[in-house]
N, CA, C and O atoms as CSV, one atom per row, in Angstrom:
chain,resi,resn,atom,element,x,y,z
A,1,MET,N,N,-37.649,-16.647,36.807
A,1,MET,CA,C,-38.408,-15.712,37.623
A,1,MET,C,C,-37.828,-15.660,39.036
A,1,MET,O,O,-37.511,-16.691,39.631
A,2,THR,N,N,-37.701,-14.481,39.543
A,2,THR,CA,C,-37.143,-14.288,40.878
A,2,THR,C,C,-38.241,-14.415,41.925
A,2,THR,O,O,-39.324,-13.844,41.792
A,3,ASN,N,N,-37.938,-15.168,42.958
A,3,ASN,CA,C,-38.847,-15.266,44.102
A,3,ASN,C,C,-38.629,-14.057,45.001
A,3,ASN,O,O,-37.543,-13.480,45.040
A,4,ARG,N,N,-39.685,-13.685,45.725
A,4,ARG,CA,C,-39.588,-12.560,46.657
A,4,ARG,C,C,-39.802,-13.052,48.078
A,4,ARG,O,O,-40.767,-13.762,48.365
A,5,VAL,N,N,-38.884,-12.664,48.974
A,5,VAL,CA,C,-39.008,-13.010,50.380
A,5,VAL,C,C,-38.989,-11.731,51.207
A,5,VAL,O,O,-38.219,-10.808,50.943
A,6,LEU,N,N,-39.852,-11.702,52.208
A,6,LEU,CA,C,-39.901,-10.608,53.176
A,6,LEU,C,C,-39.656,-11.210,54.545
A,6,LEU,O,O,-40.349,-12.141,54.955
A,7,ILE,N,N,-38.669,-10.680,55.250
A,7,ILE,CA,C,-38.347,-11.172,56.585
A,7,ILE,C,C,-38.855,-10.144,57.583
A,7,ILE,O,O,-38.472,-8.975,57.542
A,8,LEU,N,N,-39.721,-10.596,58.479
A,8,LEU,CA,C,-40.376,-9.696,59.428
A,8,LEU,C,C,-39.930,-9.952,60.854
A,8,LEU,O,O,-39.666,-11.083,61.263
A,9,CYS,N,N,-39.857,-8.859,61.591
A,9,CYS,CA,C,-39.549,-8.902,63.012
A,9,CYS,C,C,-40.278,-7.711,63.630
A,9,CYS,O,O,-41.063,-7.044,62.956
A,10,THR,N,N,-40.031,-7.454,64.864
A,10,THR,CA,C,-40.668,-6.300,65.477
A,10,THR,C,C,-39.875,-5.030,65.201
A,10,THR,O,O,-40.411,-4.078,64.633
A,11,GLY,N,N,-38.594,-5.004,65.599
A,11,GLY,CA,C,-37.813,-3.774,65.487
A,11,GLY,C,C,-37.078,-3.575,64.185
A,11,GLY,O,O,-36.716,-2.446,63.854
A,12,ASN,N,N,-36.841,-4.652,63.424
A,12,ASN,CA,C,-36.094,-4.587,62.159
A,12,ASN,C,C,-34.740,-3.914,62.371
A,12,ASN,O,O,-34.329,-3.049,61.598
A,13,SER,N,N,-34.042,-4.341,63.460
A,13,SER,CA,C,-32.717,-3.767,63.722
A,13,SER,C,C,-31.616,-4.816,63.766
A,13,SER,O,O,-30.445,-4.479,63.586
A,14,CYS,N,N,-31.960,-6.087,64.002
A,14,CYS,CA,C,-30.933,-7.123,64.141
A,14,CYS,C,C,-31.224,-8.350,63.289
A,14,CYS,O,O,-30.672,-8.512,62.201
A,15,ARG,N,N,-32.108,-9.222,63.806
A,15,ARG,CA,C,-32.346,-10.523,63.171
A,15,ARG,C,C,-32.825,-10.410,61.731
A,15,ARG,O,O,-32.272,-11.056,60.841
A,16,SER,N,N,-33.844,-9.597,61.496
A,16,SER,CA,C,-34.394,-9.505,60.147
A,16,SER,C,C,-33.403,-8.842,59.189
A,16,SER,O,O,-33.363,-9.181,58.006
A,17,GLN,N,N,-32.609,-7.904,59.689
A,17,GLN,CA,C,-31.592,-7.263,58.849
A,17,GLN,C,C,-30.513,-8.270,58.452
A,17,GLN,O,O,-30.116,-8.338,57.289
A,18,MET,N,N,-30.042,-9.049,59.428
A,18,MET,CA,C,-29.032,-10.067,59.119
A,18,MET,C,C,-29.609,-11.112,58.174
A,18,MET,O,O,-28.934,-11.557,57.245
A,19,ALA,N,N,-30.857,-11.503,58.413
A,19,ALA,CA,C,-31.496,-12.515,57.565
A,19,ALA,C,C,-31.663,-12.007,56.133
A,19,ALA,O,O,-31.459,-12.761,55.183
A,20,GLU,N,N,-32.031,-10.741,55.973
A,20,GLU,CA,C,-32.178,-10.172,54.630
A,20,GLU,C,C,-30.861,-10.273,53.862
A,20,GLU,O,O,-30.842,-10.713,52.712
A,21,ALA,N,N,-29.770,-9.869,54.491
A,21,ALA,CA,C,-28.460,-9.889,53.823
A,21,ALA,C,C,-27.987,-11.314,53.571
A,21,ALA,O,O,-27.421,-11.605,52.517
A,22,LEU,N,N,-28.216,-12.204,54.535
A,22,LEU,CA,C,-27.797,-13.595,54.362
A,22,LEU,C,C,-28.579,-14.267,53.244
A,22,LEU,O,O,-28.013,-15.013,52.445
A,23,TRP,N,N,-29.884,-14.002,53.188
A,23,TRP,CA,C,-30.726,-14.586,52.134
A,23,TRP,C,C,-30.255,-14.092,50.766
A,23,TRP,O,O,-30.161,-14.858,49.806
A,24,GLU,N,N,-29.961,-12.798,50.703
A,24,GLU,CA,C,-29.453,-12.210,49.464
A,24,GLU,C,C,-28.159,-12.907,49.041
A,24,GLU,O,O,-27.970,-13.226,47.867
A,25,SER,N,N,-27.283,-13.136,50.002
A,25,SER,CA,C,-25.988,-13.759,49.729
A,25,SER,C,C,-26.128,-15.231,49.329
A,25,SER,O,O,-25.488,-15.688,48.381
A,26,LEU,N,N,-26.963,-15.960,50.055
A,26,LEU,CA,C,-27.109,-17.404,49.827
A,26,LEU,C,C,-28.054,-17.731,48.668
A,26,LEU,O,O,-28.024,-18.841,48.137
A,27,GLY,N,N,-28.885,-16.772,48.280
A,27,GLY,CA,C,-29.917,-17.026,47.273
A,27,GLY,C,C,-29.435,-17.047,45.835
A,27,GLY,O,O,-30.207,-17.360,44.929
A,28,ASN,N,N,-28.178,-16.719,45.616
A,28,ASN,CA,C,-27.579,-16.782,44.280
A,28,ASN,C,C,-28.371,-16.033,43.211
A,28,ASN,O,O,-28.446,-16.478,42.065
A,29,GLY,N,N,-28.953,-14.914,43.577
A,29,GLY,CA,C,-29.685,-14.119,42.606
A,29,GLY,C,C,-31.087,-14.608,42.298
A,29,GLY,O,O,-31.797,-13.999,41.498
A,30,ASP,N,N,-31.495,-15.710,42.930
A,30,ASP,CA,C,-32.831,-16.266,42.691
A,30,ASP,C,C,-33.909,-15.626,43.555
A,30,ASP,O,O,-35.098,-15.874,43.354
A,31,TRP,N,N,-33.499,-14.804,44.515
A,31,TRP,CA,C,-34.441,-14.213,45.465
A,31,TRP,C,C,-34.250,-12.702,45.534
A,31,TRP,O,O,-33.125,-12.206,45.584
A,32,ALA,N,N,-35.353,-11.991,45.535
A,32,ALA,CA,C,-35.362,-10.568,45.870
A,32,ALA,C,C,-35.730,-10.502,47.346
A,32,ALA,O,O,-36.777,-11.010,47.748
A,33,THR,N,N,-34.880,-9.883,48.153
A,33,THR,CA,C,-35.078,-9.902,49.600
A,33,THR,C,C,-35.421,-8.527,50.147
A,33,THR,O,O,-34.997,-7.501,49.616
A,34,ALA,N,N,-36.196,-8.532,51.214
A,34,ALA,CA,C,-36.512,-7.306,51.947
A,34,ALA,C,C,-36.770,-7.698,53.392
A,34,ALA,O,O,-37.080,-8.852,53.687
A,35,SER,N,N,-36.640,-6.724,54.292
A,35,SER,CA,C,-36.995,-6.964,55.685
A,35,SER,C,C,-37.735,-5.748,56.203
A,35,SER,O,O,-37.601,-4.642,55.678
A,36,ALA,N,N,-38.521,-5.980,57.249
A,36,ALA,CA,C,-39.315,-4.891,57.822
A,36,ALA,C,C,-39.715,-5.259,59.247
A,36,ALA,O,O,-39.566,-6.400,59.682
A,37,GLY,N,N,-40.224,-4.264,59.953
A,37,GLY,CA,C,-40.659,-4.483,61.329
A,37,GLY,C,C,-42.040,-3.931,61.579
A,37,GLY,O,O,-42.467,-2.981,60.923
A,38,SER,N,N,-42.742,-4.526,62.529
A,38,SER,CA,C,-44.062,-4.024,62.901
A,38,SER,C,C,-43.944,-2.732,63.704
A,38,SER,O,O,-44.835,-1.883,63.661
A,39,LYS,N,N,-42.833,-2.587,64.441
A,39,LYS,CA,C,-42.525,-1.359,65.175
A,39,LYS,C,C,-41.050,-1.065,64.937
A,39,LYS,O,O,-40.232,-1.291,65.828
A,40,PRO,N,N,-40.690,-0.564,63.754
A,40,PRO,CA,C,-39.282,-0.393,63.407
A,40,PRO,C,C,-38.535,0.501,64.388
A,40,PRO,O,O,-39.039,1.539,64.819
A,41,SER,N,N,-37.335,0.079,64.727
A,41,SER,CA,C,-36.514,0.790,65.706
A,41,SER,C,C,-35.943,2.088,65.154
A,41,SER,O,O,-35.615,3.005,65.907
A,42,GLY,N,N,-35.826,2.157,63.822
A,42,GLY,CA,C,-35.270,3.358,63.223
A,42,GLY,C,C,-33.776,3.274,62.964
A,42,GLY,O,O,-33.180,4.217,62.443
A,43,TYR,N,N,-33.164,2.147,63.327
A,43,TYR,CA,C,-31.729,1.998,63.093
A,43,TYR,C,C,-31.381,0.524,62.943
A,43,TYR,O,O,-32.157,-0.347,63.336
A,44,VAL,N,N,-30.214,0.250,62.376
A,44,VAL,CA,C,-29.680,-1.102,62.331
A,44,VAL,C,C,-28.619,-1.185,63.427
A,44,VAL,O,O,-27.721,-0.346,63.504
A,45,HIS,N,N,-28.734,-2.195,64.260
A,45,HIS,CA,C,-27.858,-2.322,65.427
A,45,HIS,C,C,-26.394,-2.401,65.002
A,45,HIS,O,O,-26.051,-3.191,64.123
A,46,PRO,N,N,-25.526,-1.593,65.613
A,46,PRO,CA,C,-24.105,-1.595,65.252
A,46,PRO,C,C,-23.440,-2.977,65.386
A,46,PRO,O,O,-22.545,-3.310,64.609
A,47,LEU,N,N,-23.869,-3.765,66.351
A,47,LEU,CA,C,-23.259,-5.089,66.499
A,47,LEU,C,C,-23.746,-6.073,65.433
A,47,LEU,O,O,-23.041,-7.025,65.098
A,48,ALA,N,N,-24.952,-5.845,64.901
A,48,ALA,CA,C,-25.413,-6.649,63.765
A,48,ALA,C,C,-24.556,-6.310,62.541
A,48,ALA,O,O,-24.161,-7.197,61.785
A,49,ILE,N,N,-24.276,-5.028,62.359
A,49,ILE,CA,C,-23.416,-4.601,61.255
A,49,ILE,C,C,-22.032,-5.237,61.408
A,49,ILE,O,O,-21.459,-5.729,60.436
A,50,ARG,N,N,-21.506,-5.222,62.620
A,50,ARG,CA,C,-20.172,-5.783,62.881
A,50,ARG,C,C,-20.141,-7.293,62.649
A,50,ARG,O,O,-19.203,-7.812,62.045
A,51,ALA,N,N,-21.163,-7.991,63.127
A,51,ALA,CA,C,-21.221,-9.450,62.960
A,51,ALA,C,C,-21.289,-9.819,61.483
A,51,ALA,O,O,-20.661,-10.790,61.062
A,52,MET,N,N,-22.036,-9.066,60.698
A,52,MET,CA,C,-22.146,-9.353,59.269
A,52,MET,C,C,-20.854,-8.989,58.535
A,52,MET,O,O,-20.474,-9.655,57.571
A,53,HIS,N,N,-20.197,-7.952,58.984
A,53,HIS,CA,C,-18.930,-7.542,58.373
A,53,HIS,C,C,-17.902,-8.669,58.471
A,53,HIS,O,O,-17.054,-8.817,57.591
A,54,GLU,N,N,-17.978,-9.456,59.535
A,54,GLU,CA,C,-17.068,-10.593,59.703
A,54,GLU,C,C,-17.241,-11.629,58.590
A,54,GLU,O,O,-16.334,-12.420,58.329
A,55,LEU,N,N,-18.409,-11.623,57.934
A,55,LEU,CA,C,-18.662,-12.524,56.800
A,55,LEU,C,C,-18.469,-11.790,55.467
A,55,LEU,O,O,-18.856,-12.291,54.411
A,56,ASP,N,N,-17.873,-10.611,55.531
A,56,ASP,CA,C,-17.686,-9.763,54.348
A,56,ASP,C,C,-19.010,-9.371,53.706
A,56,ASP,O,O,-19.111,-9.259,52.485
A,57,ILE,N,N,-20.021,-9.163,54.542
A,57,ILE,CA,C,-21.332,-8.677,54.089
A,57,ILE,C,C,-21.572,-7.333,54.770
A,57,ILE,O,O,-21.590,-7.242,55.998
A,58,ASP,N,N,-21.754,-6.297,53.965
A,58,ASP,CA,C,-21.900,-4.945,54.486
A,58,ASP,C,C,-23.376,-4.558,54.561
A,58,ASP,O,O,-24.044,-4.423,53.536
A,59,ILE,N,N,-23.873,-4.383,55.779
A,59,ILE,CA,C,-25.256,-3.936,55.957
A,59,ILE,C,C,-25.300,-2.539,56.578
A,59,ILE,O,O,-26.336,-2.116,57.090
A,60,SER,N,N,-24.176,-1.827,56.531
A,60,SER,CA,C,-24.116,-0.511,57.181
A,60,SER,C,C,-25.051,0.513,56.538
A,60,SER,O,O,-25.431,1.492,57.181
A,61,ALA,N,N,-25.423,0.295,55.277
A,61,ALA,CA,C,-26.341,1.234,54.611
A,61,ALA,C,C,-27.796,0.777,54.689
A,61,ALA,O,O,-28.681,1.465,54.181
A,62,TYR,N,N,-28.058,-0.372,55.317
A,62,TYR,CA,C,-29.431,-0.859,55.456
A,62,TYR,C,C,-30.212,0.092,56.363
A,62,TYR,O,O,-29.635,0.804,57.185
A,63,GLU,N,N,-31.537,0.088,56.195
A,63,GLU,CA,C,-32.401,0.944,57.000
A,63,GLU,C,C,-33.492,0.115,57.649
A,63,GLU,O,O,-33.957,-0.875,57.084
A,64,SER,N,N,-33.893,0.526,58.833
A,64,SER,CA,C,-35.012,-0.093,59.529
A,64,SER,C,C,-36.296,0.392,58.853
A,64,SER,O,O,-36.545,1.594,58.761
A,65,LYS,N,N,-37.105,-0.556,58.384
A,65,LYS,CA,C,-38.291,-0.212,57.595
A,65,LYS,C,C,-39.563,-0.732,58.264
A,65,LYS,O,O,-39.536,-1.710,59.011
A,66,SER,N,N,-40.658,-0.065,57.983
A,66,SER,CA,C,-41.961,-0.487,58.491
A,66,SER,C,C,-42.602,-1.468,57.522
A,66,SER,O,O,-42.512,-1.301,56.306
A,67,LEU,N,N,-43.248,-2.491,58.068
A,67,LEU,CA,C,-43.948,-3.450,57.204
A,67,LEU,C,C,-45.074,-2.767,56.435
A,67,LEU,O,O,-45.542,-3.296,55.427
A,68,GLN,N,N,-45.517,-1.589,56.903
A,68,GLN,CA,C,-46.597,-0.875,56.212
A,68,GLN,C,C,-46.229,-0.566,54.762
A,68,GLN,O,O,-47.108,-0.555,53.900
A,69,GLN,N,N,-44.963,-0.317,54.477
A,69,GLN,CA,C,-44.581,0.021,53.102
A,69,GLN,C,C,-44.628,-1.189,52.176
A,69,GLN,O,O,-44.520,-1.043,50.958
A,70,PHE,N,N,-44.790,-2.393,52.748
A,70,PHE,CA,C,-44.873,-3.615,51.941
A,70,PHE,C,C,-46.277,-4.216,51.945
A,70,PHE,O,O,-46.504,-5.242,51.304
A,71,ARG,N,N,-47.226,-3.595,52.659
A,71,ARG,CA,C,-48.569,-4.148,52.859
A,71,ARG,C,C,-49.291,-4.545,51.576
A,71,ARG,O,O,-49.980,-5.565,51.538
A,72,ASP,N,N,-49.135,-3.743,50.530
A,72,ASP,CA,C,-49.879,-3.992,49.293
A,72,ASP,C,C,-49.087,-4.826,48.283
A,72,ASP,O,O,-49.497,-4.965,47.131
A,73,GLN,N,N,-47.970,-5.371,48.713
A,73,GLN,CA,C,-47.129,-6.160,47.810
A,73,GLN,C,C,-47.319,-7.649,48.071
A,73,GLN,O,O,-47.681,-8.065,49.172
A,74,GLU,N,N,-47.069,-8.431,47.044
A,74,GLU,CA,C,-47.142,-9.885,47.199
A,74,GLU,C,C,-45.742,-10.457,47.302
A,74,GLU,O,O,-44.808,-9.988,46.652
A,75,PHE,N,N,-45.616,-11.477,48.131
A,75,PHE,CA,C,-44.342,-12.154,48.327
A,75,PHE,C,C,-44.559,-13.652,48.196
A,75,PHE,O,O,-45.609,-14.178,48.564
A,76,ASP,N,N,-43.552,-14.328,47.665
A,76,ASP,CA,C,-43.610,-15.785,47.594
A,76,ASP,C,C,-43.493,-16.375,48.992
A,76,ASP,O,O,-44.072,-17.418,49.298
A,77,LEU,N,N,-42.732,-15.686,49.830
A,77,LEU,CA,C,-42.472,-16.201,51.170
A,77,LEU,C,C,-42.326,-15.043,52.142
A,77,LEU,O,O,-41.656,-14.052,51.852
A,78,VAL,N,N,-42.958,-15.180,53.294
A,78,VAL,CA,C,-42.740,-14.261,54.405
A,78,VAL,C,C,-42.245,-15.099,55.575
A,78,VAL,O,O,-42.854,-16.105,55.938
A,79,VAL,N,N,-41.131,-14.669,56.159
A,79,VAL,CA,C,-40.550,-15.380,57.294
A,79,VAL,C,C,-40.539,-14.444,58.486
A,79,VAL,O,O,-40.003,-13.338,58.410
A,80,THR,N,N,-41.127,-14.881,59.583
A,80,THR,CA,C,-41.050,-14.109,60.821
A,80,THR,C,C,-39.927,-14.710,61.660
A,80,THR,O,O,-39.814,-15.930,61.781
A,81,VAL,N,N,-39.103,-13.844,62.234
A,81,VAL,CA,C,-37.934,-14.310,62.992
A,81,VAL,C,C,-37.972,-13.858,64.450
A,81,VAL,O,O,-36.955,-13.892,65.143
A,82,CYS,N,N,-39.143,-13.437,64.908
A,82,CYS,CA,C,-39.245,-12.964,66.284
A,82,CYS,C,C,-39.689,-14.074,67.229
A,82,CYS,O,O,-40.314,-15.052,66.819
A,83,ASP,N,N,-39.356,-13.901,68.478
A,83,ASP,CA,C,-39.637,-14.880,69.518
A,83,ASP,C,C,-41.031,-14.627,70.102
A,83,ASP,O,O,-41.293,-13.563,70.663
A,84,ASN,N,N,-41.924,-15.621,69.963
A,84,ASN,CA,C,-43.300,-15.464,70.454
A,84,ASN,C,C,-43.380,-15.103,71.925
A,84,ASN,O,O,-44.299,-14.395,72.335
A,85,ALA,N,N,-42.447,-15.569,72.718
A,85,ALA,CA,C,-42.499,-15.319,74.157
A,85,ALA,C,C,-42.229,-13.857,74.493
A,85,ALA,O,O,-42.659,-13.377,75.541
A,86,LYS,N,N,-41.533,-13.154,73.630
A,86,LYS,CA,C,-41.135,-11.787,73.955
A,86,LYS,C,C,-41.876,-10.714,73.172
A,86,LYS,O,O,-42.041,-9.596,73.660
A,87,GLU,N,N,-42.327,-11.041,71.959
A,87,GLU,CA,C,-42.939,-10.009,71.133
A,87,GLU,C,C,-43.938,-10.622,70.169
A,87,GLU,O,O,-43.864,-11.807,69.844
A,88,SER,N,N,-44.852,-9.814,69.728
A,88,SER,CA,C,-45.850,-10.327,68.793
A,88,SER,C,C,-45.355,-10.160,67.367
A,88,SER,O,O,-44.892,-9.088,66.979
A,89,CYS,N,N,-45.454,-11.209,66.609
A,89,CYS,CA,C,-45.024,-11.168,65.210
A,89,CYS,C,C,-46.163,-10.670,64.337
A,89,CYS,O,O,-47.315,-11.059,64.527
A,90,PRO,N,N,-45.844,-9.827,63.398
A,90,PRO,CA,C,-46.891,-9.356,62.500
A,90,PRO,C,C,-47.353,-10.460,61.551
A,90,PRO,O,O,-46.591,-11.358,61.193
A,91,VAL,N,N,-48.605,-10.367,61.161
A,91,VAL,CA,C,-49.155,-11.294,60.177
A,91,VAL,C,C,-49.191,-10.554,58.851
A,91,VAL,O,O,-49.549,-9.377,58.801
A,92,PHE,N,N,-48.821,-11.238,57.779
A,92,PHE,CA,C,-48.723,-10.571,56.485
A,92,PHE,C,C,-49.653,-11.235,55.484
A,92,PHE,O,O,-49.448,-12.395,55.125
A,93,PRO,N,N,-50.685,-10.507,55.025
A,93,PRO,CA,C,-51.692,-11.107,54.148
A,93,PRO,C,C,-51.234,-11.344,52.706
A,93,PRO,O,O,-51.845,-12.149,52.003
A,94,GLY,N,N,-50.170,-10.662,52.243
A,94,GLY,CA,C,-49.760,-10.787,50.849
A,94,GLY,C,C,-48.797,-11.927,50.570
A,94,GLY,O,O,-48.135,-11.941,49.532
A,95,ALA,N,N,-48.713,-12.886,51.489
A,95,ALA,CA,C,-47.735,-13.966,51.348
A,95,ALA,C,C,-48.361,-15.230,50.787
A,95,ALA,O,O,-49.450,-15.631,51.198
A,96,LYS,N,N,-47.663,-15.860,49.836
A,96,LYS,CA,C,-48.089,-17.168,49.343
A,96,LYS,C,C,-47.788,-18.239,50.381
A,96,LYS,O,O,-48.529,-19.214,50.509
A,97,GLN,N,N,-46.691,-18.054,51.126
A,97,GLN,CA,C,-46.313,-18.986,52.193
A,97,GLN,C,C,-45.714,-18.177,53.334
A,97,GLN,O,O,-44.987,-17.210,53.107
A,98,THR,N,N,-46.020,-18.577,54.556
A,98,THR,CA,C,-45.457,-17.919,55.734
A,98,THR,C,C,-44.791,-18.971,56.611
A,98,THR,O,O,-45.364,-20.027,56.880
A,99,LEU,N,N,-43.588,-18.670,57.048
A,99,LEU,CA,C,-42.857,-19.549,57.959
A,99,LEU,C,C,-42.495,-18.759,59.202
A,99,LEU,O,O,-42.253,-17.554,59.144
A,100,HIS,N,N,-42.461,-19.462,60.334
A,100,HIS,CA,C,-42.046,-18.819,61.579
A,100,HIS,C,C,-40.773,-19.490,62.071
A,100,HIS,O,O,-40.772,-20.668,62.429
A,101,TRP,N,N,-39.702,-18.729,62.083
A,101,TRP,CA,C,-38.404,-19.205,62.552
A,101,TRP,C,C,-37.979,-18.304,63.707
A,101,TRP,O,O,-37.345,-17.274,63.481
A,102,PRO,N,N,-38.317,-18.673,64.937
A,102,PRO,CA,C,-37.939,-17.808,66.056
A,102,PRO,C,C,-36.454,-17.933,66.405
A,102,PRO,O,O,-35.922,-19.034,66.544
A,103,PHE,N,N,-35.812,-16.797,66.541
A,103,PHE,CA,C,-34.422,-16.730,66.981
A,103,PHE,C,C,-34.343,-15.808,68.191
A,103,PHE,O,O,-35.148,-14.889,68.334
A,104,ASP,N,N,-33.373,-16.060,69.053
A,104,ASP,CA,C,-33.146,-15.158,70.183
A,104,ASP,C,C,-32.857,-13.761,69.655
A,104,ASP,O,O,-32.275,-13.603,68.582
A,105,ASP,N,N,-33.266,-12.746,70.415
A,105,ASP,CA,C,-32.994,-11.371,70.015
A,105,ASP,C,C,-31.613,-10.985,70.524
A,105,ASP,O,O,-31.423,-10.836,71.731
A,106,PRO,N,N,-30.636,-10.818,69.620
A,106,PRO,CA,C,-29.297,-10.475,70.089
A,106,PRO,C,C,-29.229,-9.098,70.732
A,106,PRO,O,O,-28.285,-8.810,71.469
A,107,ALA,N,N,-30.203,-8.250,70.471
A,107,ALA,CA,C,-30.221,-6.928,71.109
A,107,ALA,C,C,-30.385,-7.054,72.619
A,107,ALA,O,O,-30.077,-6.120,73.359
A,108,ASP,N,N,-30.872,-8.211,73.078
A,108,ASP,CA,C,-31.026,-8.454,74.518
A,108,ASP,C,C,-29.763,-9.019,75.149
A,108,ASP,O,O,-29.752,-9.319,76.343
A,109,ALA,N,N,-28.697,-9.168,74.364
A,109,ALA,CA,C,-27.451,-9.754,74.879
A,109,ALA,C,C,-26.921,-8.922,76.038
A,109,ALA,O,O,-26.959,-7.692,76.017
A,110,THR,N,N,-26.430,-9.621,77.040
A,110,THR,CA,C,-25.834,-8.938,78.186
A,110,THR,C,C,-24.329,-9.136,78.147
A,110,THR,O,O,-23.826,-10.115,77.594
A,111,GLY,N,N,-23.640,-8.211,78.731
A,111,GLY,CA,C,-22.188,-8.264,78.793
A,111,GLY,C,C,-21.656,-6.897,79.131
A,111,GLY,O,O,-22.313,-5.881,78.901
A,112,ALA,N,N,-20.458,-6.880,79.681
A,112,ALA,CA,C,-19.852,-5.616,80.079
A,112,ALA,C,C,-19.310,-4.845,78.877
A,112,ALA,O,O,-19.191,-3.620,78.913
A,113,THR,N,N,-18.981,-5.584,77.804
A,113,THR,CA,C,-18.386,-4.944,76.640
A,113,THR,C,C,-19.126,-5.369,75.372
A,113,THR,O,O,-19.863,-6.355,75.368
A,114,ASP,N,N,-18.917,-4.611,74.304
A,114,ASP,CA,C,-19.493,-4.983,73.016
A,114,ASP,C,C,-18.956,-6.333,72.551
A,114,ASP,O,O,-19.686,-7.112,71.937
A,115,ASP,N,N,-17.693,-6.616,72.836
A,115,ASP,CA,C,-17.119,-7.905,72.429
A,115,ASP,C,C,-17.860,-9.072,73.081
A,115,ASP,O,O,-18.059,-10.111,72.452
A,116,GLU,N,N,-18.268,-8.903,74.338
A,116,GLU,CA,C,-19.033,-9.955,75.024
A,116,GLU,C,C,-20.412,-10.109,74.396
A,116,GLU,O,O,-20.892,-11.229,74.222
A,117,LYS,N,N,-21.046,-9.007,74.058
A,117,LYS,CA,C,-22.368,-9.050,73.424
A,117,LYS,C,C,-22.280,-9.601,72.005
A,117,LYS,O,O,-23.209,-10.260,71.537
A,118,LEU,N,N,-21.174,-9.337,71.322
A,118,LEU,CA,C,-20.992,-9.776,69.943
A,118,LEU,C,C,-21.052,-11.298,69.821
A,118,LEU,O,O,-21.422,-11.824,68.772
A,119,VAL,N,N,-20.690,-11.997,70.885
A,119,VAL,CA,C,-20.763,-13.465,70.886
A,119,VAL,C,C,-22.189,-13.920,70.566
A,119,VAL,O,O,-22.385,-14.868,69.805
A,120,VAL,N,N,-23.179,-13.245,71.145
A,120,VAL,CA,C,-24.580,-13.592,70.914
A,120,VAL,C,C,-24.983,-13.232,69.481
A,120,VAL,O,O,-25.684,-14.002,68.825
A,121,PHE,N,N,-24.549,-12.079,68.997
A,121,PHE,CA,C,-24.853,-11.686,67.620
A,121,PHE,C,C,-24.299,-12.708,66.629
A,121,PHE,O,O,-24.965,-13.061,65.655
A,122,ARG,N,N,-23.075,-13.181,66.883
A,122,ARG,CA,C,-22.475,-14.186,65.997
A,122,ARG,C,C,-23.274,-15.481,66.016
A,122,ARG,O,O,-23.524,-16.079,64.969
A,123,ARG,N,N,-23.672,-15.911,67.209
A,123,ARG,CA,C,-24.427,-17.167,67.323
A,123,ARG,C,C,-25.747,-17.063,66.564
A,123,ARG,O,O,-26.092,-17.958,65.793
A,124,VAL,N,N,-26.479,-15.985,66.778
A,124,VAL,CA,C,-27.769,-15.807,66.109
A,124,VAL,C,C,-27.566,-15.672,64.602
A,124,VAL,O,O,-28.320,-16.250,63.820
A,125,ARG,N,N,-26.559,-14.918,64.196
A,125,ARG,CA,C,-26.237,-14.788,62.762
A,125,ARG,C,C,-26.010,-16.162,62.135
A,125,ARG,O,O,-26.539,-16.460,61.064
A,126,ASP,N,N,-25.228,-16.984,62.804
A,126,ASP,CA,C,-24.912,-18.310,62.265
A,126,ASP,C,C,-26.132,-19.223,62.259
A,126,ASP,O,O,-26.294,-20.032,61.345
A,127,GLU,N,N,-26.992,-19.101,63.269
A,127,GLU,CA,C,-28.234,-19.889,63.299
A,127,GLU,C,C,-29.143,-19.478,62.136
A,127,GLU,O,O,-29.743,-20.333,61.485
A,128,ILE,N,N,-29.242,-18.183,61.880
A,128,ILE,CA,C,-30.060,-17.691,60.768
A,128,ILE,C,C,-29.474,-18.182,59.441
A,128,ILE,O,O,-30.204,-18.670,58.577
A,129,ARG,N,N,-28.163,-18.051,59.286
A,129,ARG,CA,C,-27.503,-18.496,58.045
A,129,ARG,C,C,-27.766,-19.977,57.799
A,129,ARG,O,O,-28.089,-20.373,56.679
A,130,ASP,N,N,-27.630,-20.800,58.842
A,130,ASP,CA,C,-27.836,-22.240,58.691
A,130,ASP,C,C,-29.283,-22.562,58.327
A,130,ASP,O,O,-29.534,-23.443,57.506
A,131,LYS,N,N,-30.236,-21.853,58.933
A,131,LYS,CA,C,-31.653,-22.086,58.658
A,131,LYS,C,C,-31.993,-21.719,57.209
A,131,LYS,O,O,-32.714,-22.451,56.531
A,132,ILE,N,N,-31.475,-20.592,56.745
A,132,ILE,CA,C,-31.724,-20.168,55.362
A,132,ILE,C,C,-31.083,-21.159,54.395
A,132,ILE,O,O,-31.704,-21.556,53.409
A,133,ALA,N,N,-29.844,-21.560,54.672
A,133,ALA,CA,C,-29.147,-22.510,53.788
A,133,ALA,C,C,-29.905,-23.825,53.702
A,133,ALA,O,O,-30.035,-24.401,52.622
A,134,THR,N,N,-30.397,-24.294,54.821
A,134,THR,CA,C,-31.178,-25.551,54.833
A,134,THR,C,C,-32.443,-25.393,53.995
A,134,THR,O,O,-32.794,-26.281,53.218
A,135,TYR,N,N,-33.128,-24.255,54.157
A,135,TYR,CA,C,-34.351,-24.008,53.384
A,135,TYR,C,C,-34.042,-23.961,51.876
A,135,TYR,O,O,-34.727,-24.600,51.078
A,136,LEU,N,N,-33.023,-23.212,51.505
A,136,LEU,CA,C,-32.696,-23.038,50.083
A,136,LEU,C,C,-32.178,-24.315,49.438
A,136,LEU,O,O,-32.347,-24.513,48.235
A,137,ASN,N,N,-31.560,-25.167,50.211
A,137,ASN,CA,C,-31.002,-26.406,49.688
A,137,ASN,C,C,-31.971,-27.583,49.824
A,137,ASN,O,O,-31.702,-28.688,49.354
A,138,GLY,N,N,-33.108,-27.315,50.482
A,138,GLY,CA,C,-34.074,-28.384,50.751
A,138,GLY,C,C,-34.927,-28.665,49.589
A,138,GLY,O,O,-35.792,-29.539,49.656
């Protein structure tokens, strides 16, 4: 039986999108993954796409989705990846288990160029990957 995970954030443009793809990749087919936002941005951040491409994971066709479309569904696990200090994380009633893993928002990265900002996207991507791997191997 496949487990279902929903990764929630506010904008569903960076962290939750990367986490969805990483979970899919690391889950070895044991997990059905989805991500959504409480206030979806309407796009996937180009630097998130670029950071994931470096791992040979293509998220260019991913879409920013509203958690409302998942409201009536049940999930084995819901993971919120937003930072409490900056934004409110949605609460999801259809979850058997909920975890809160706050990560910095790479969309807030500063720098004169995309390459400078990409450093933050890579760091957050790797932190998310490590957290998921630890959970799945735990």
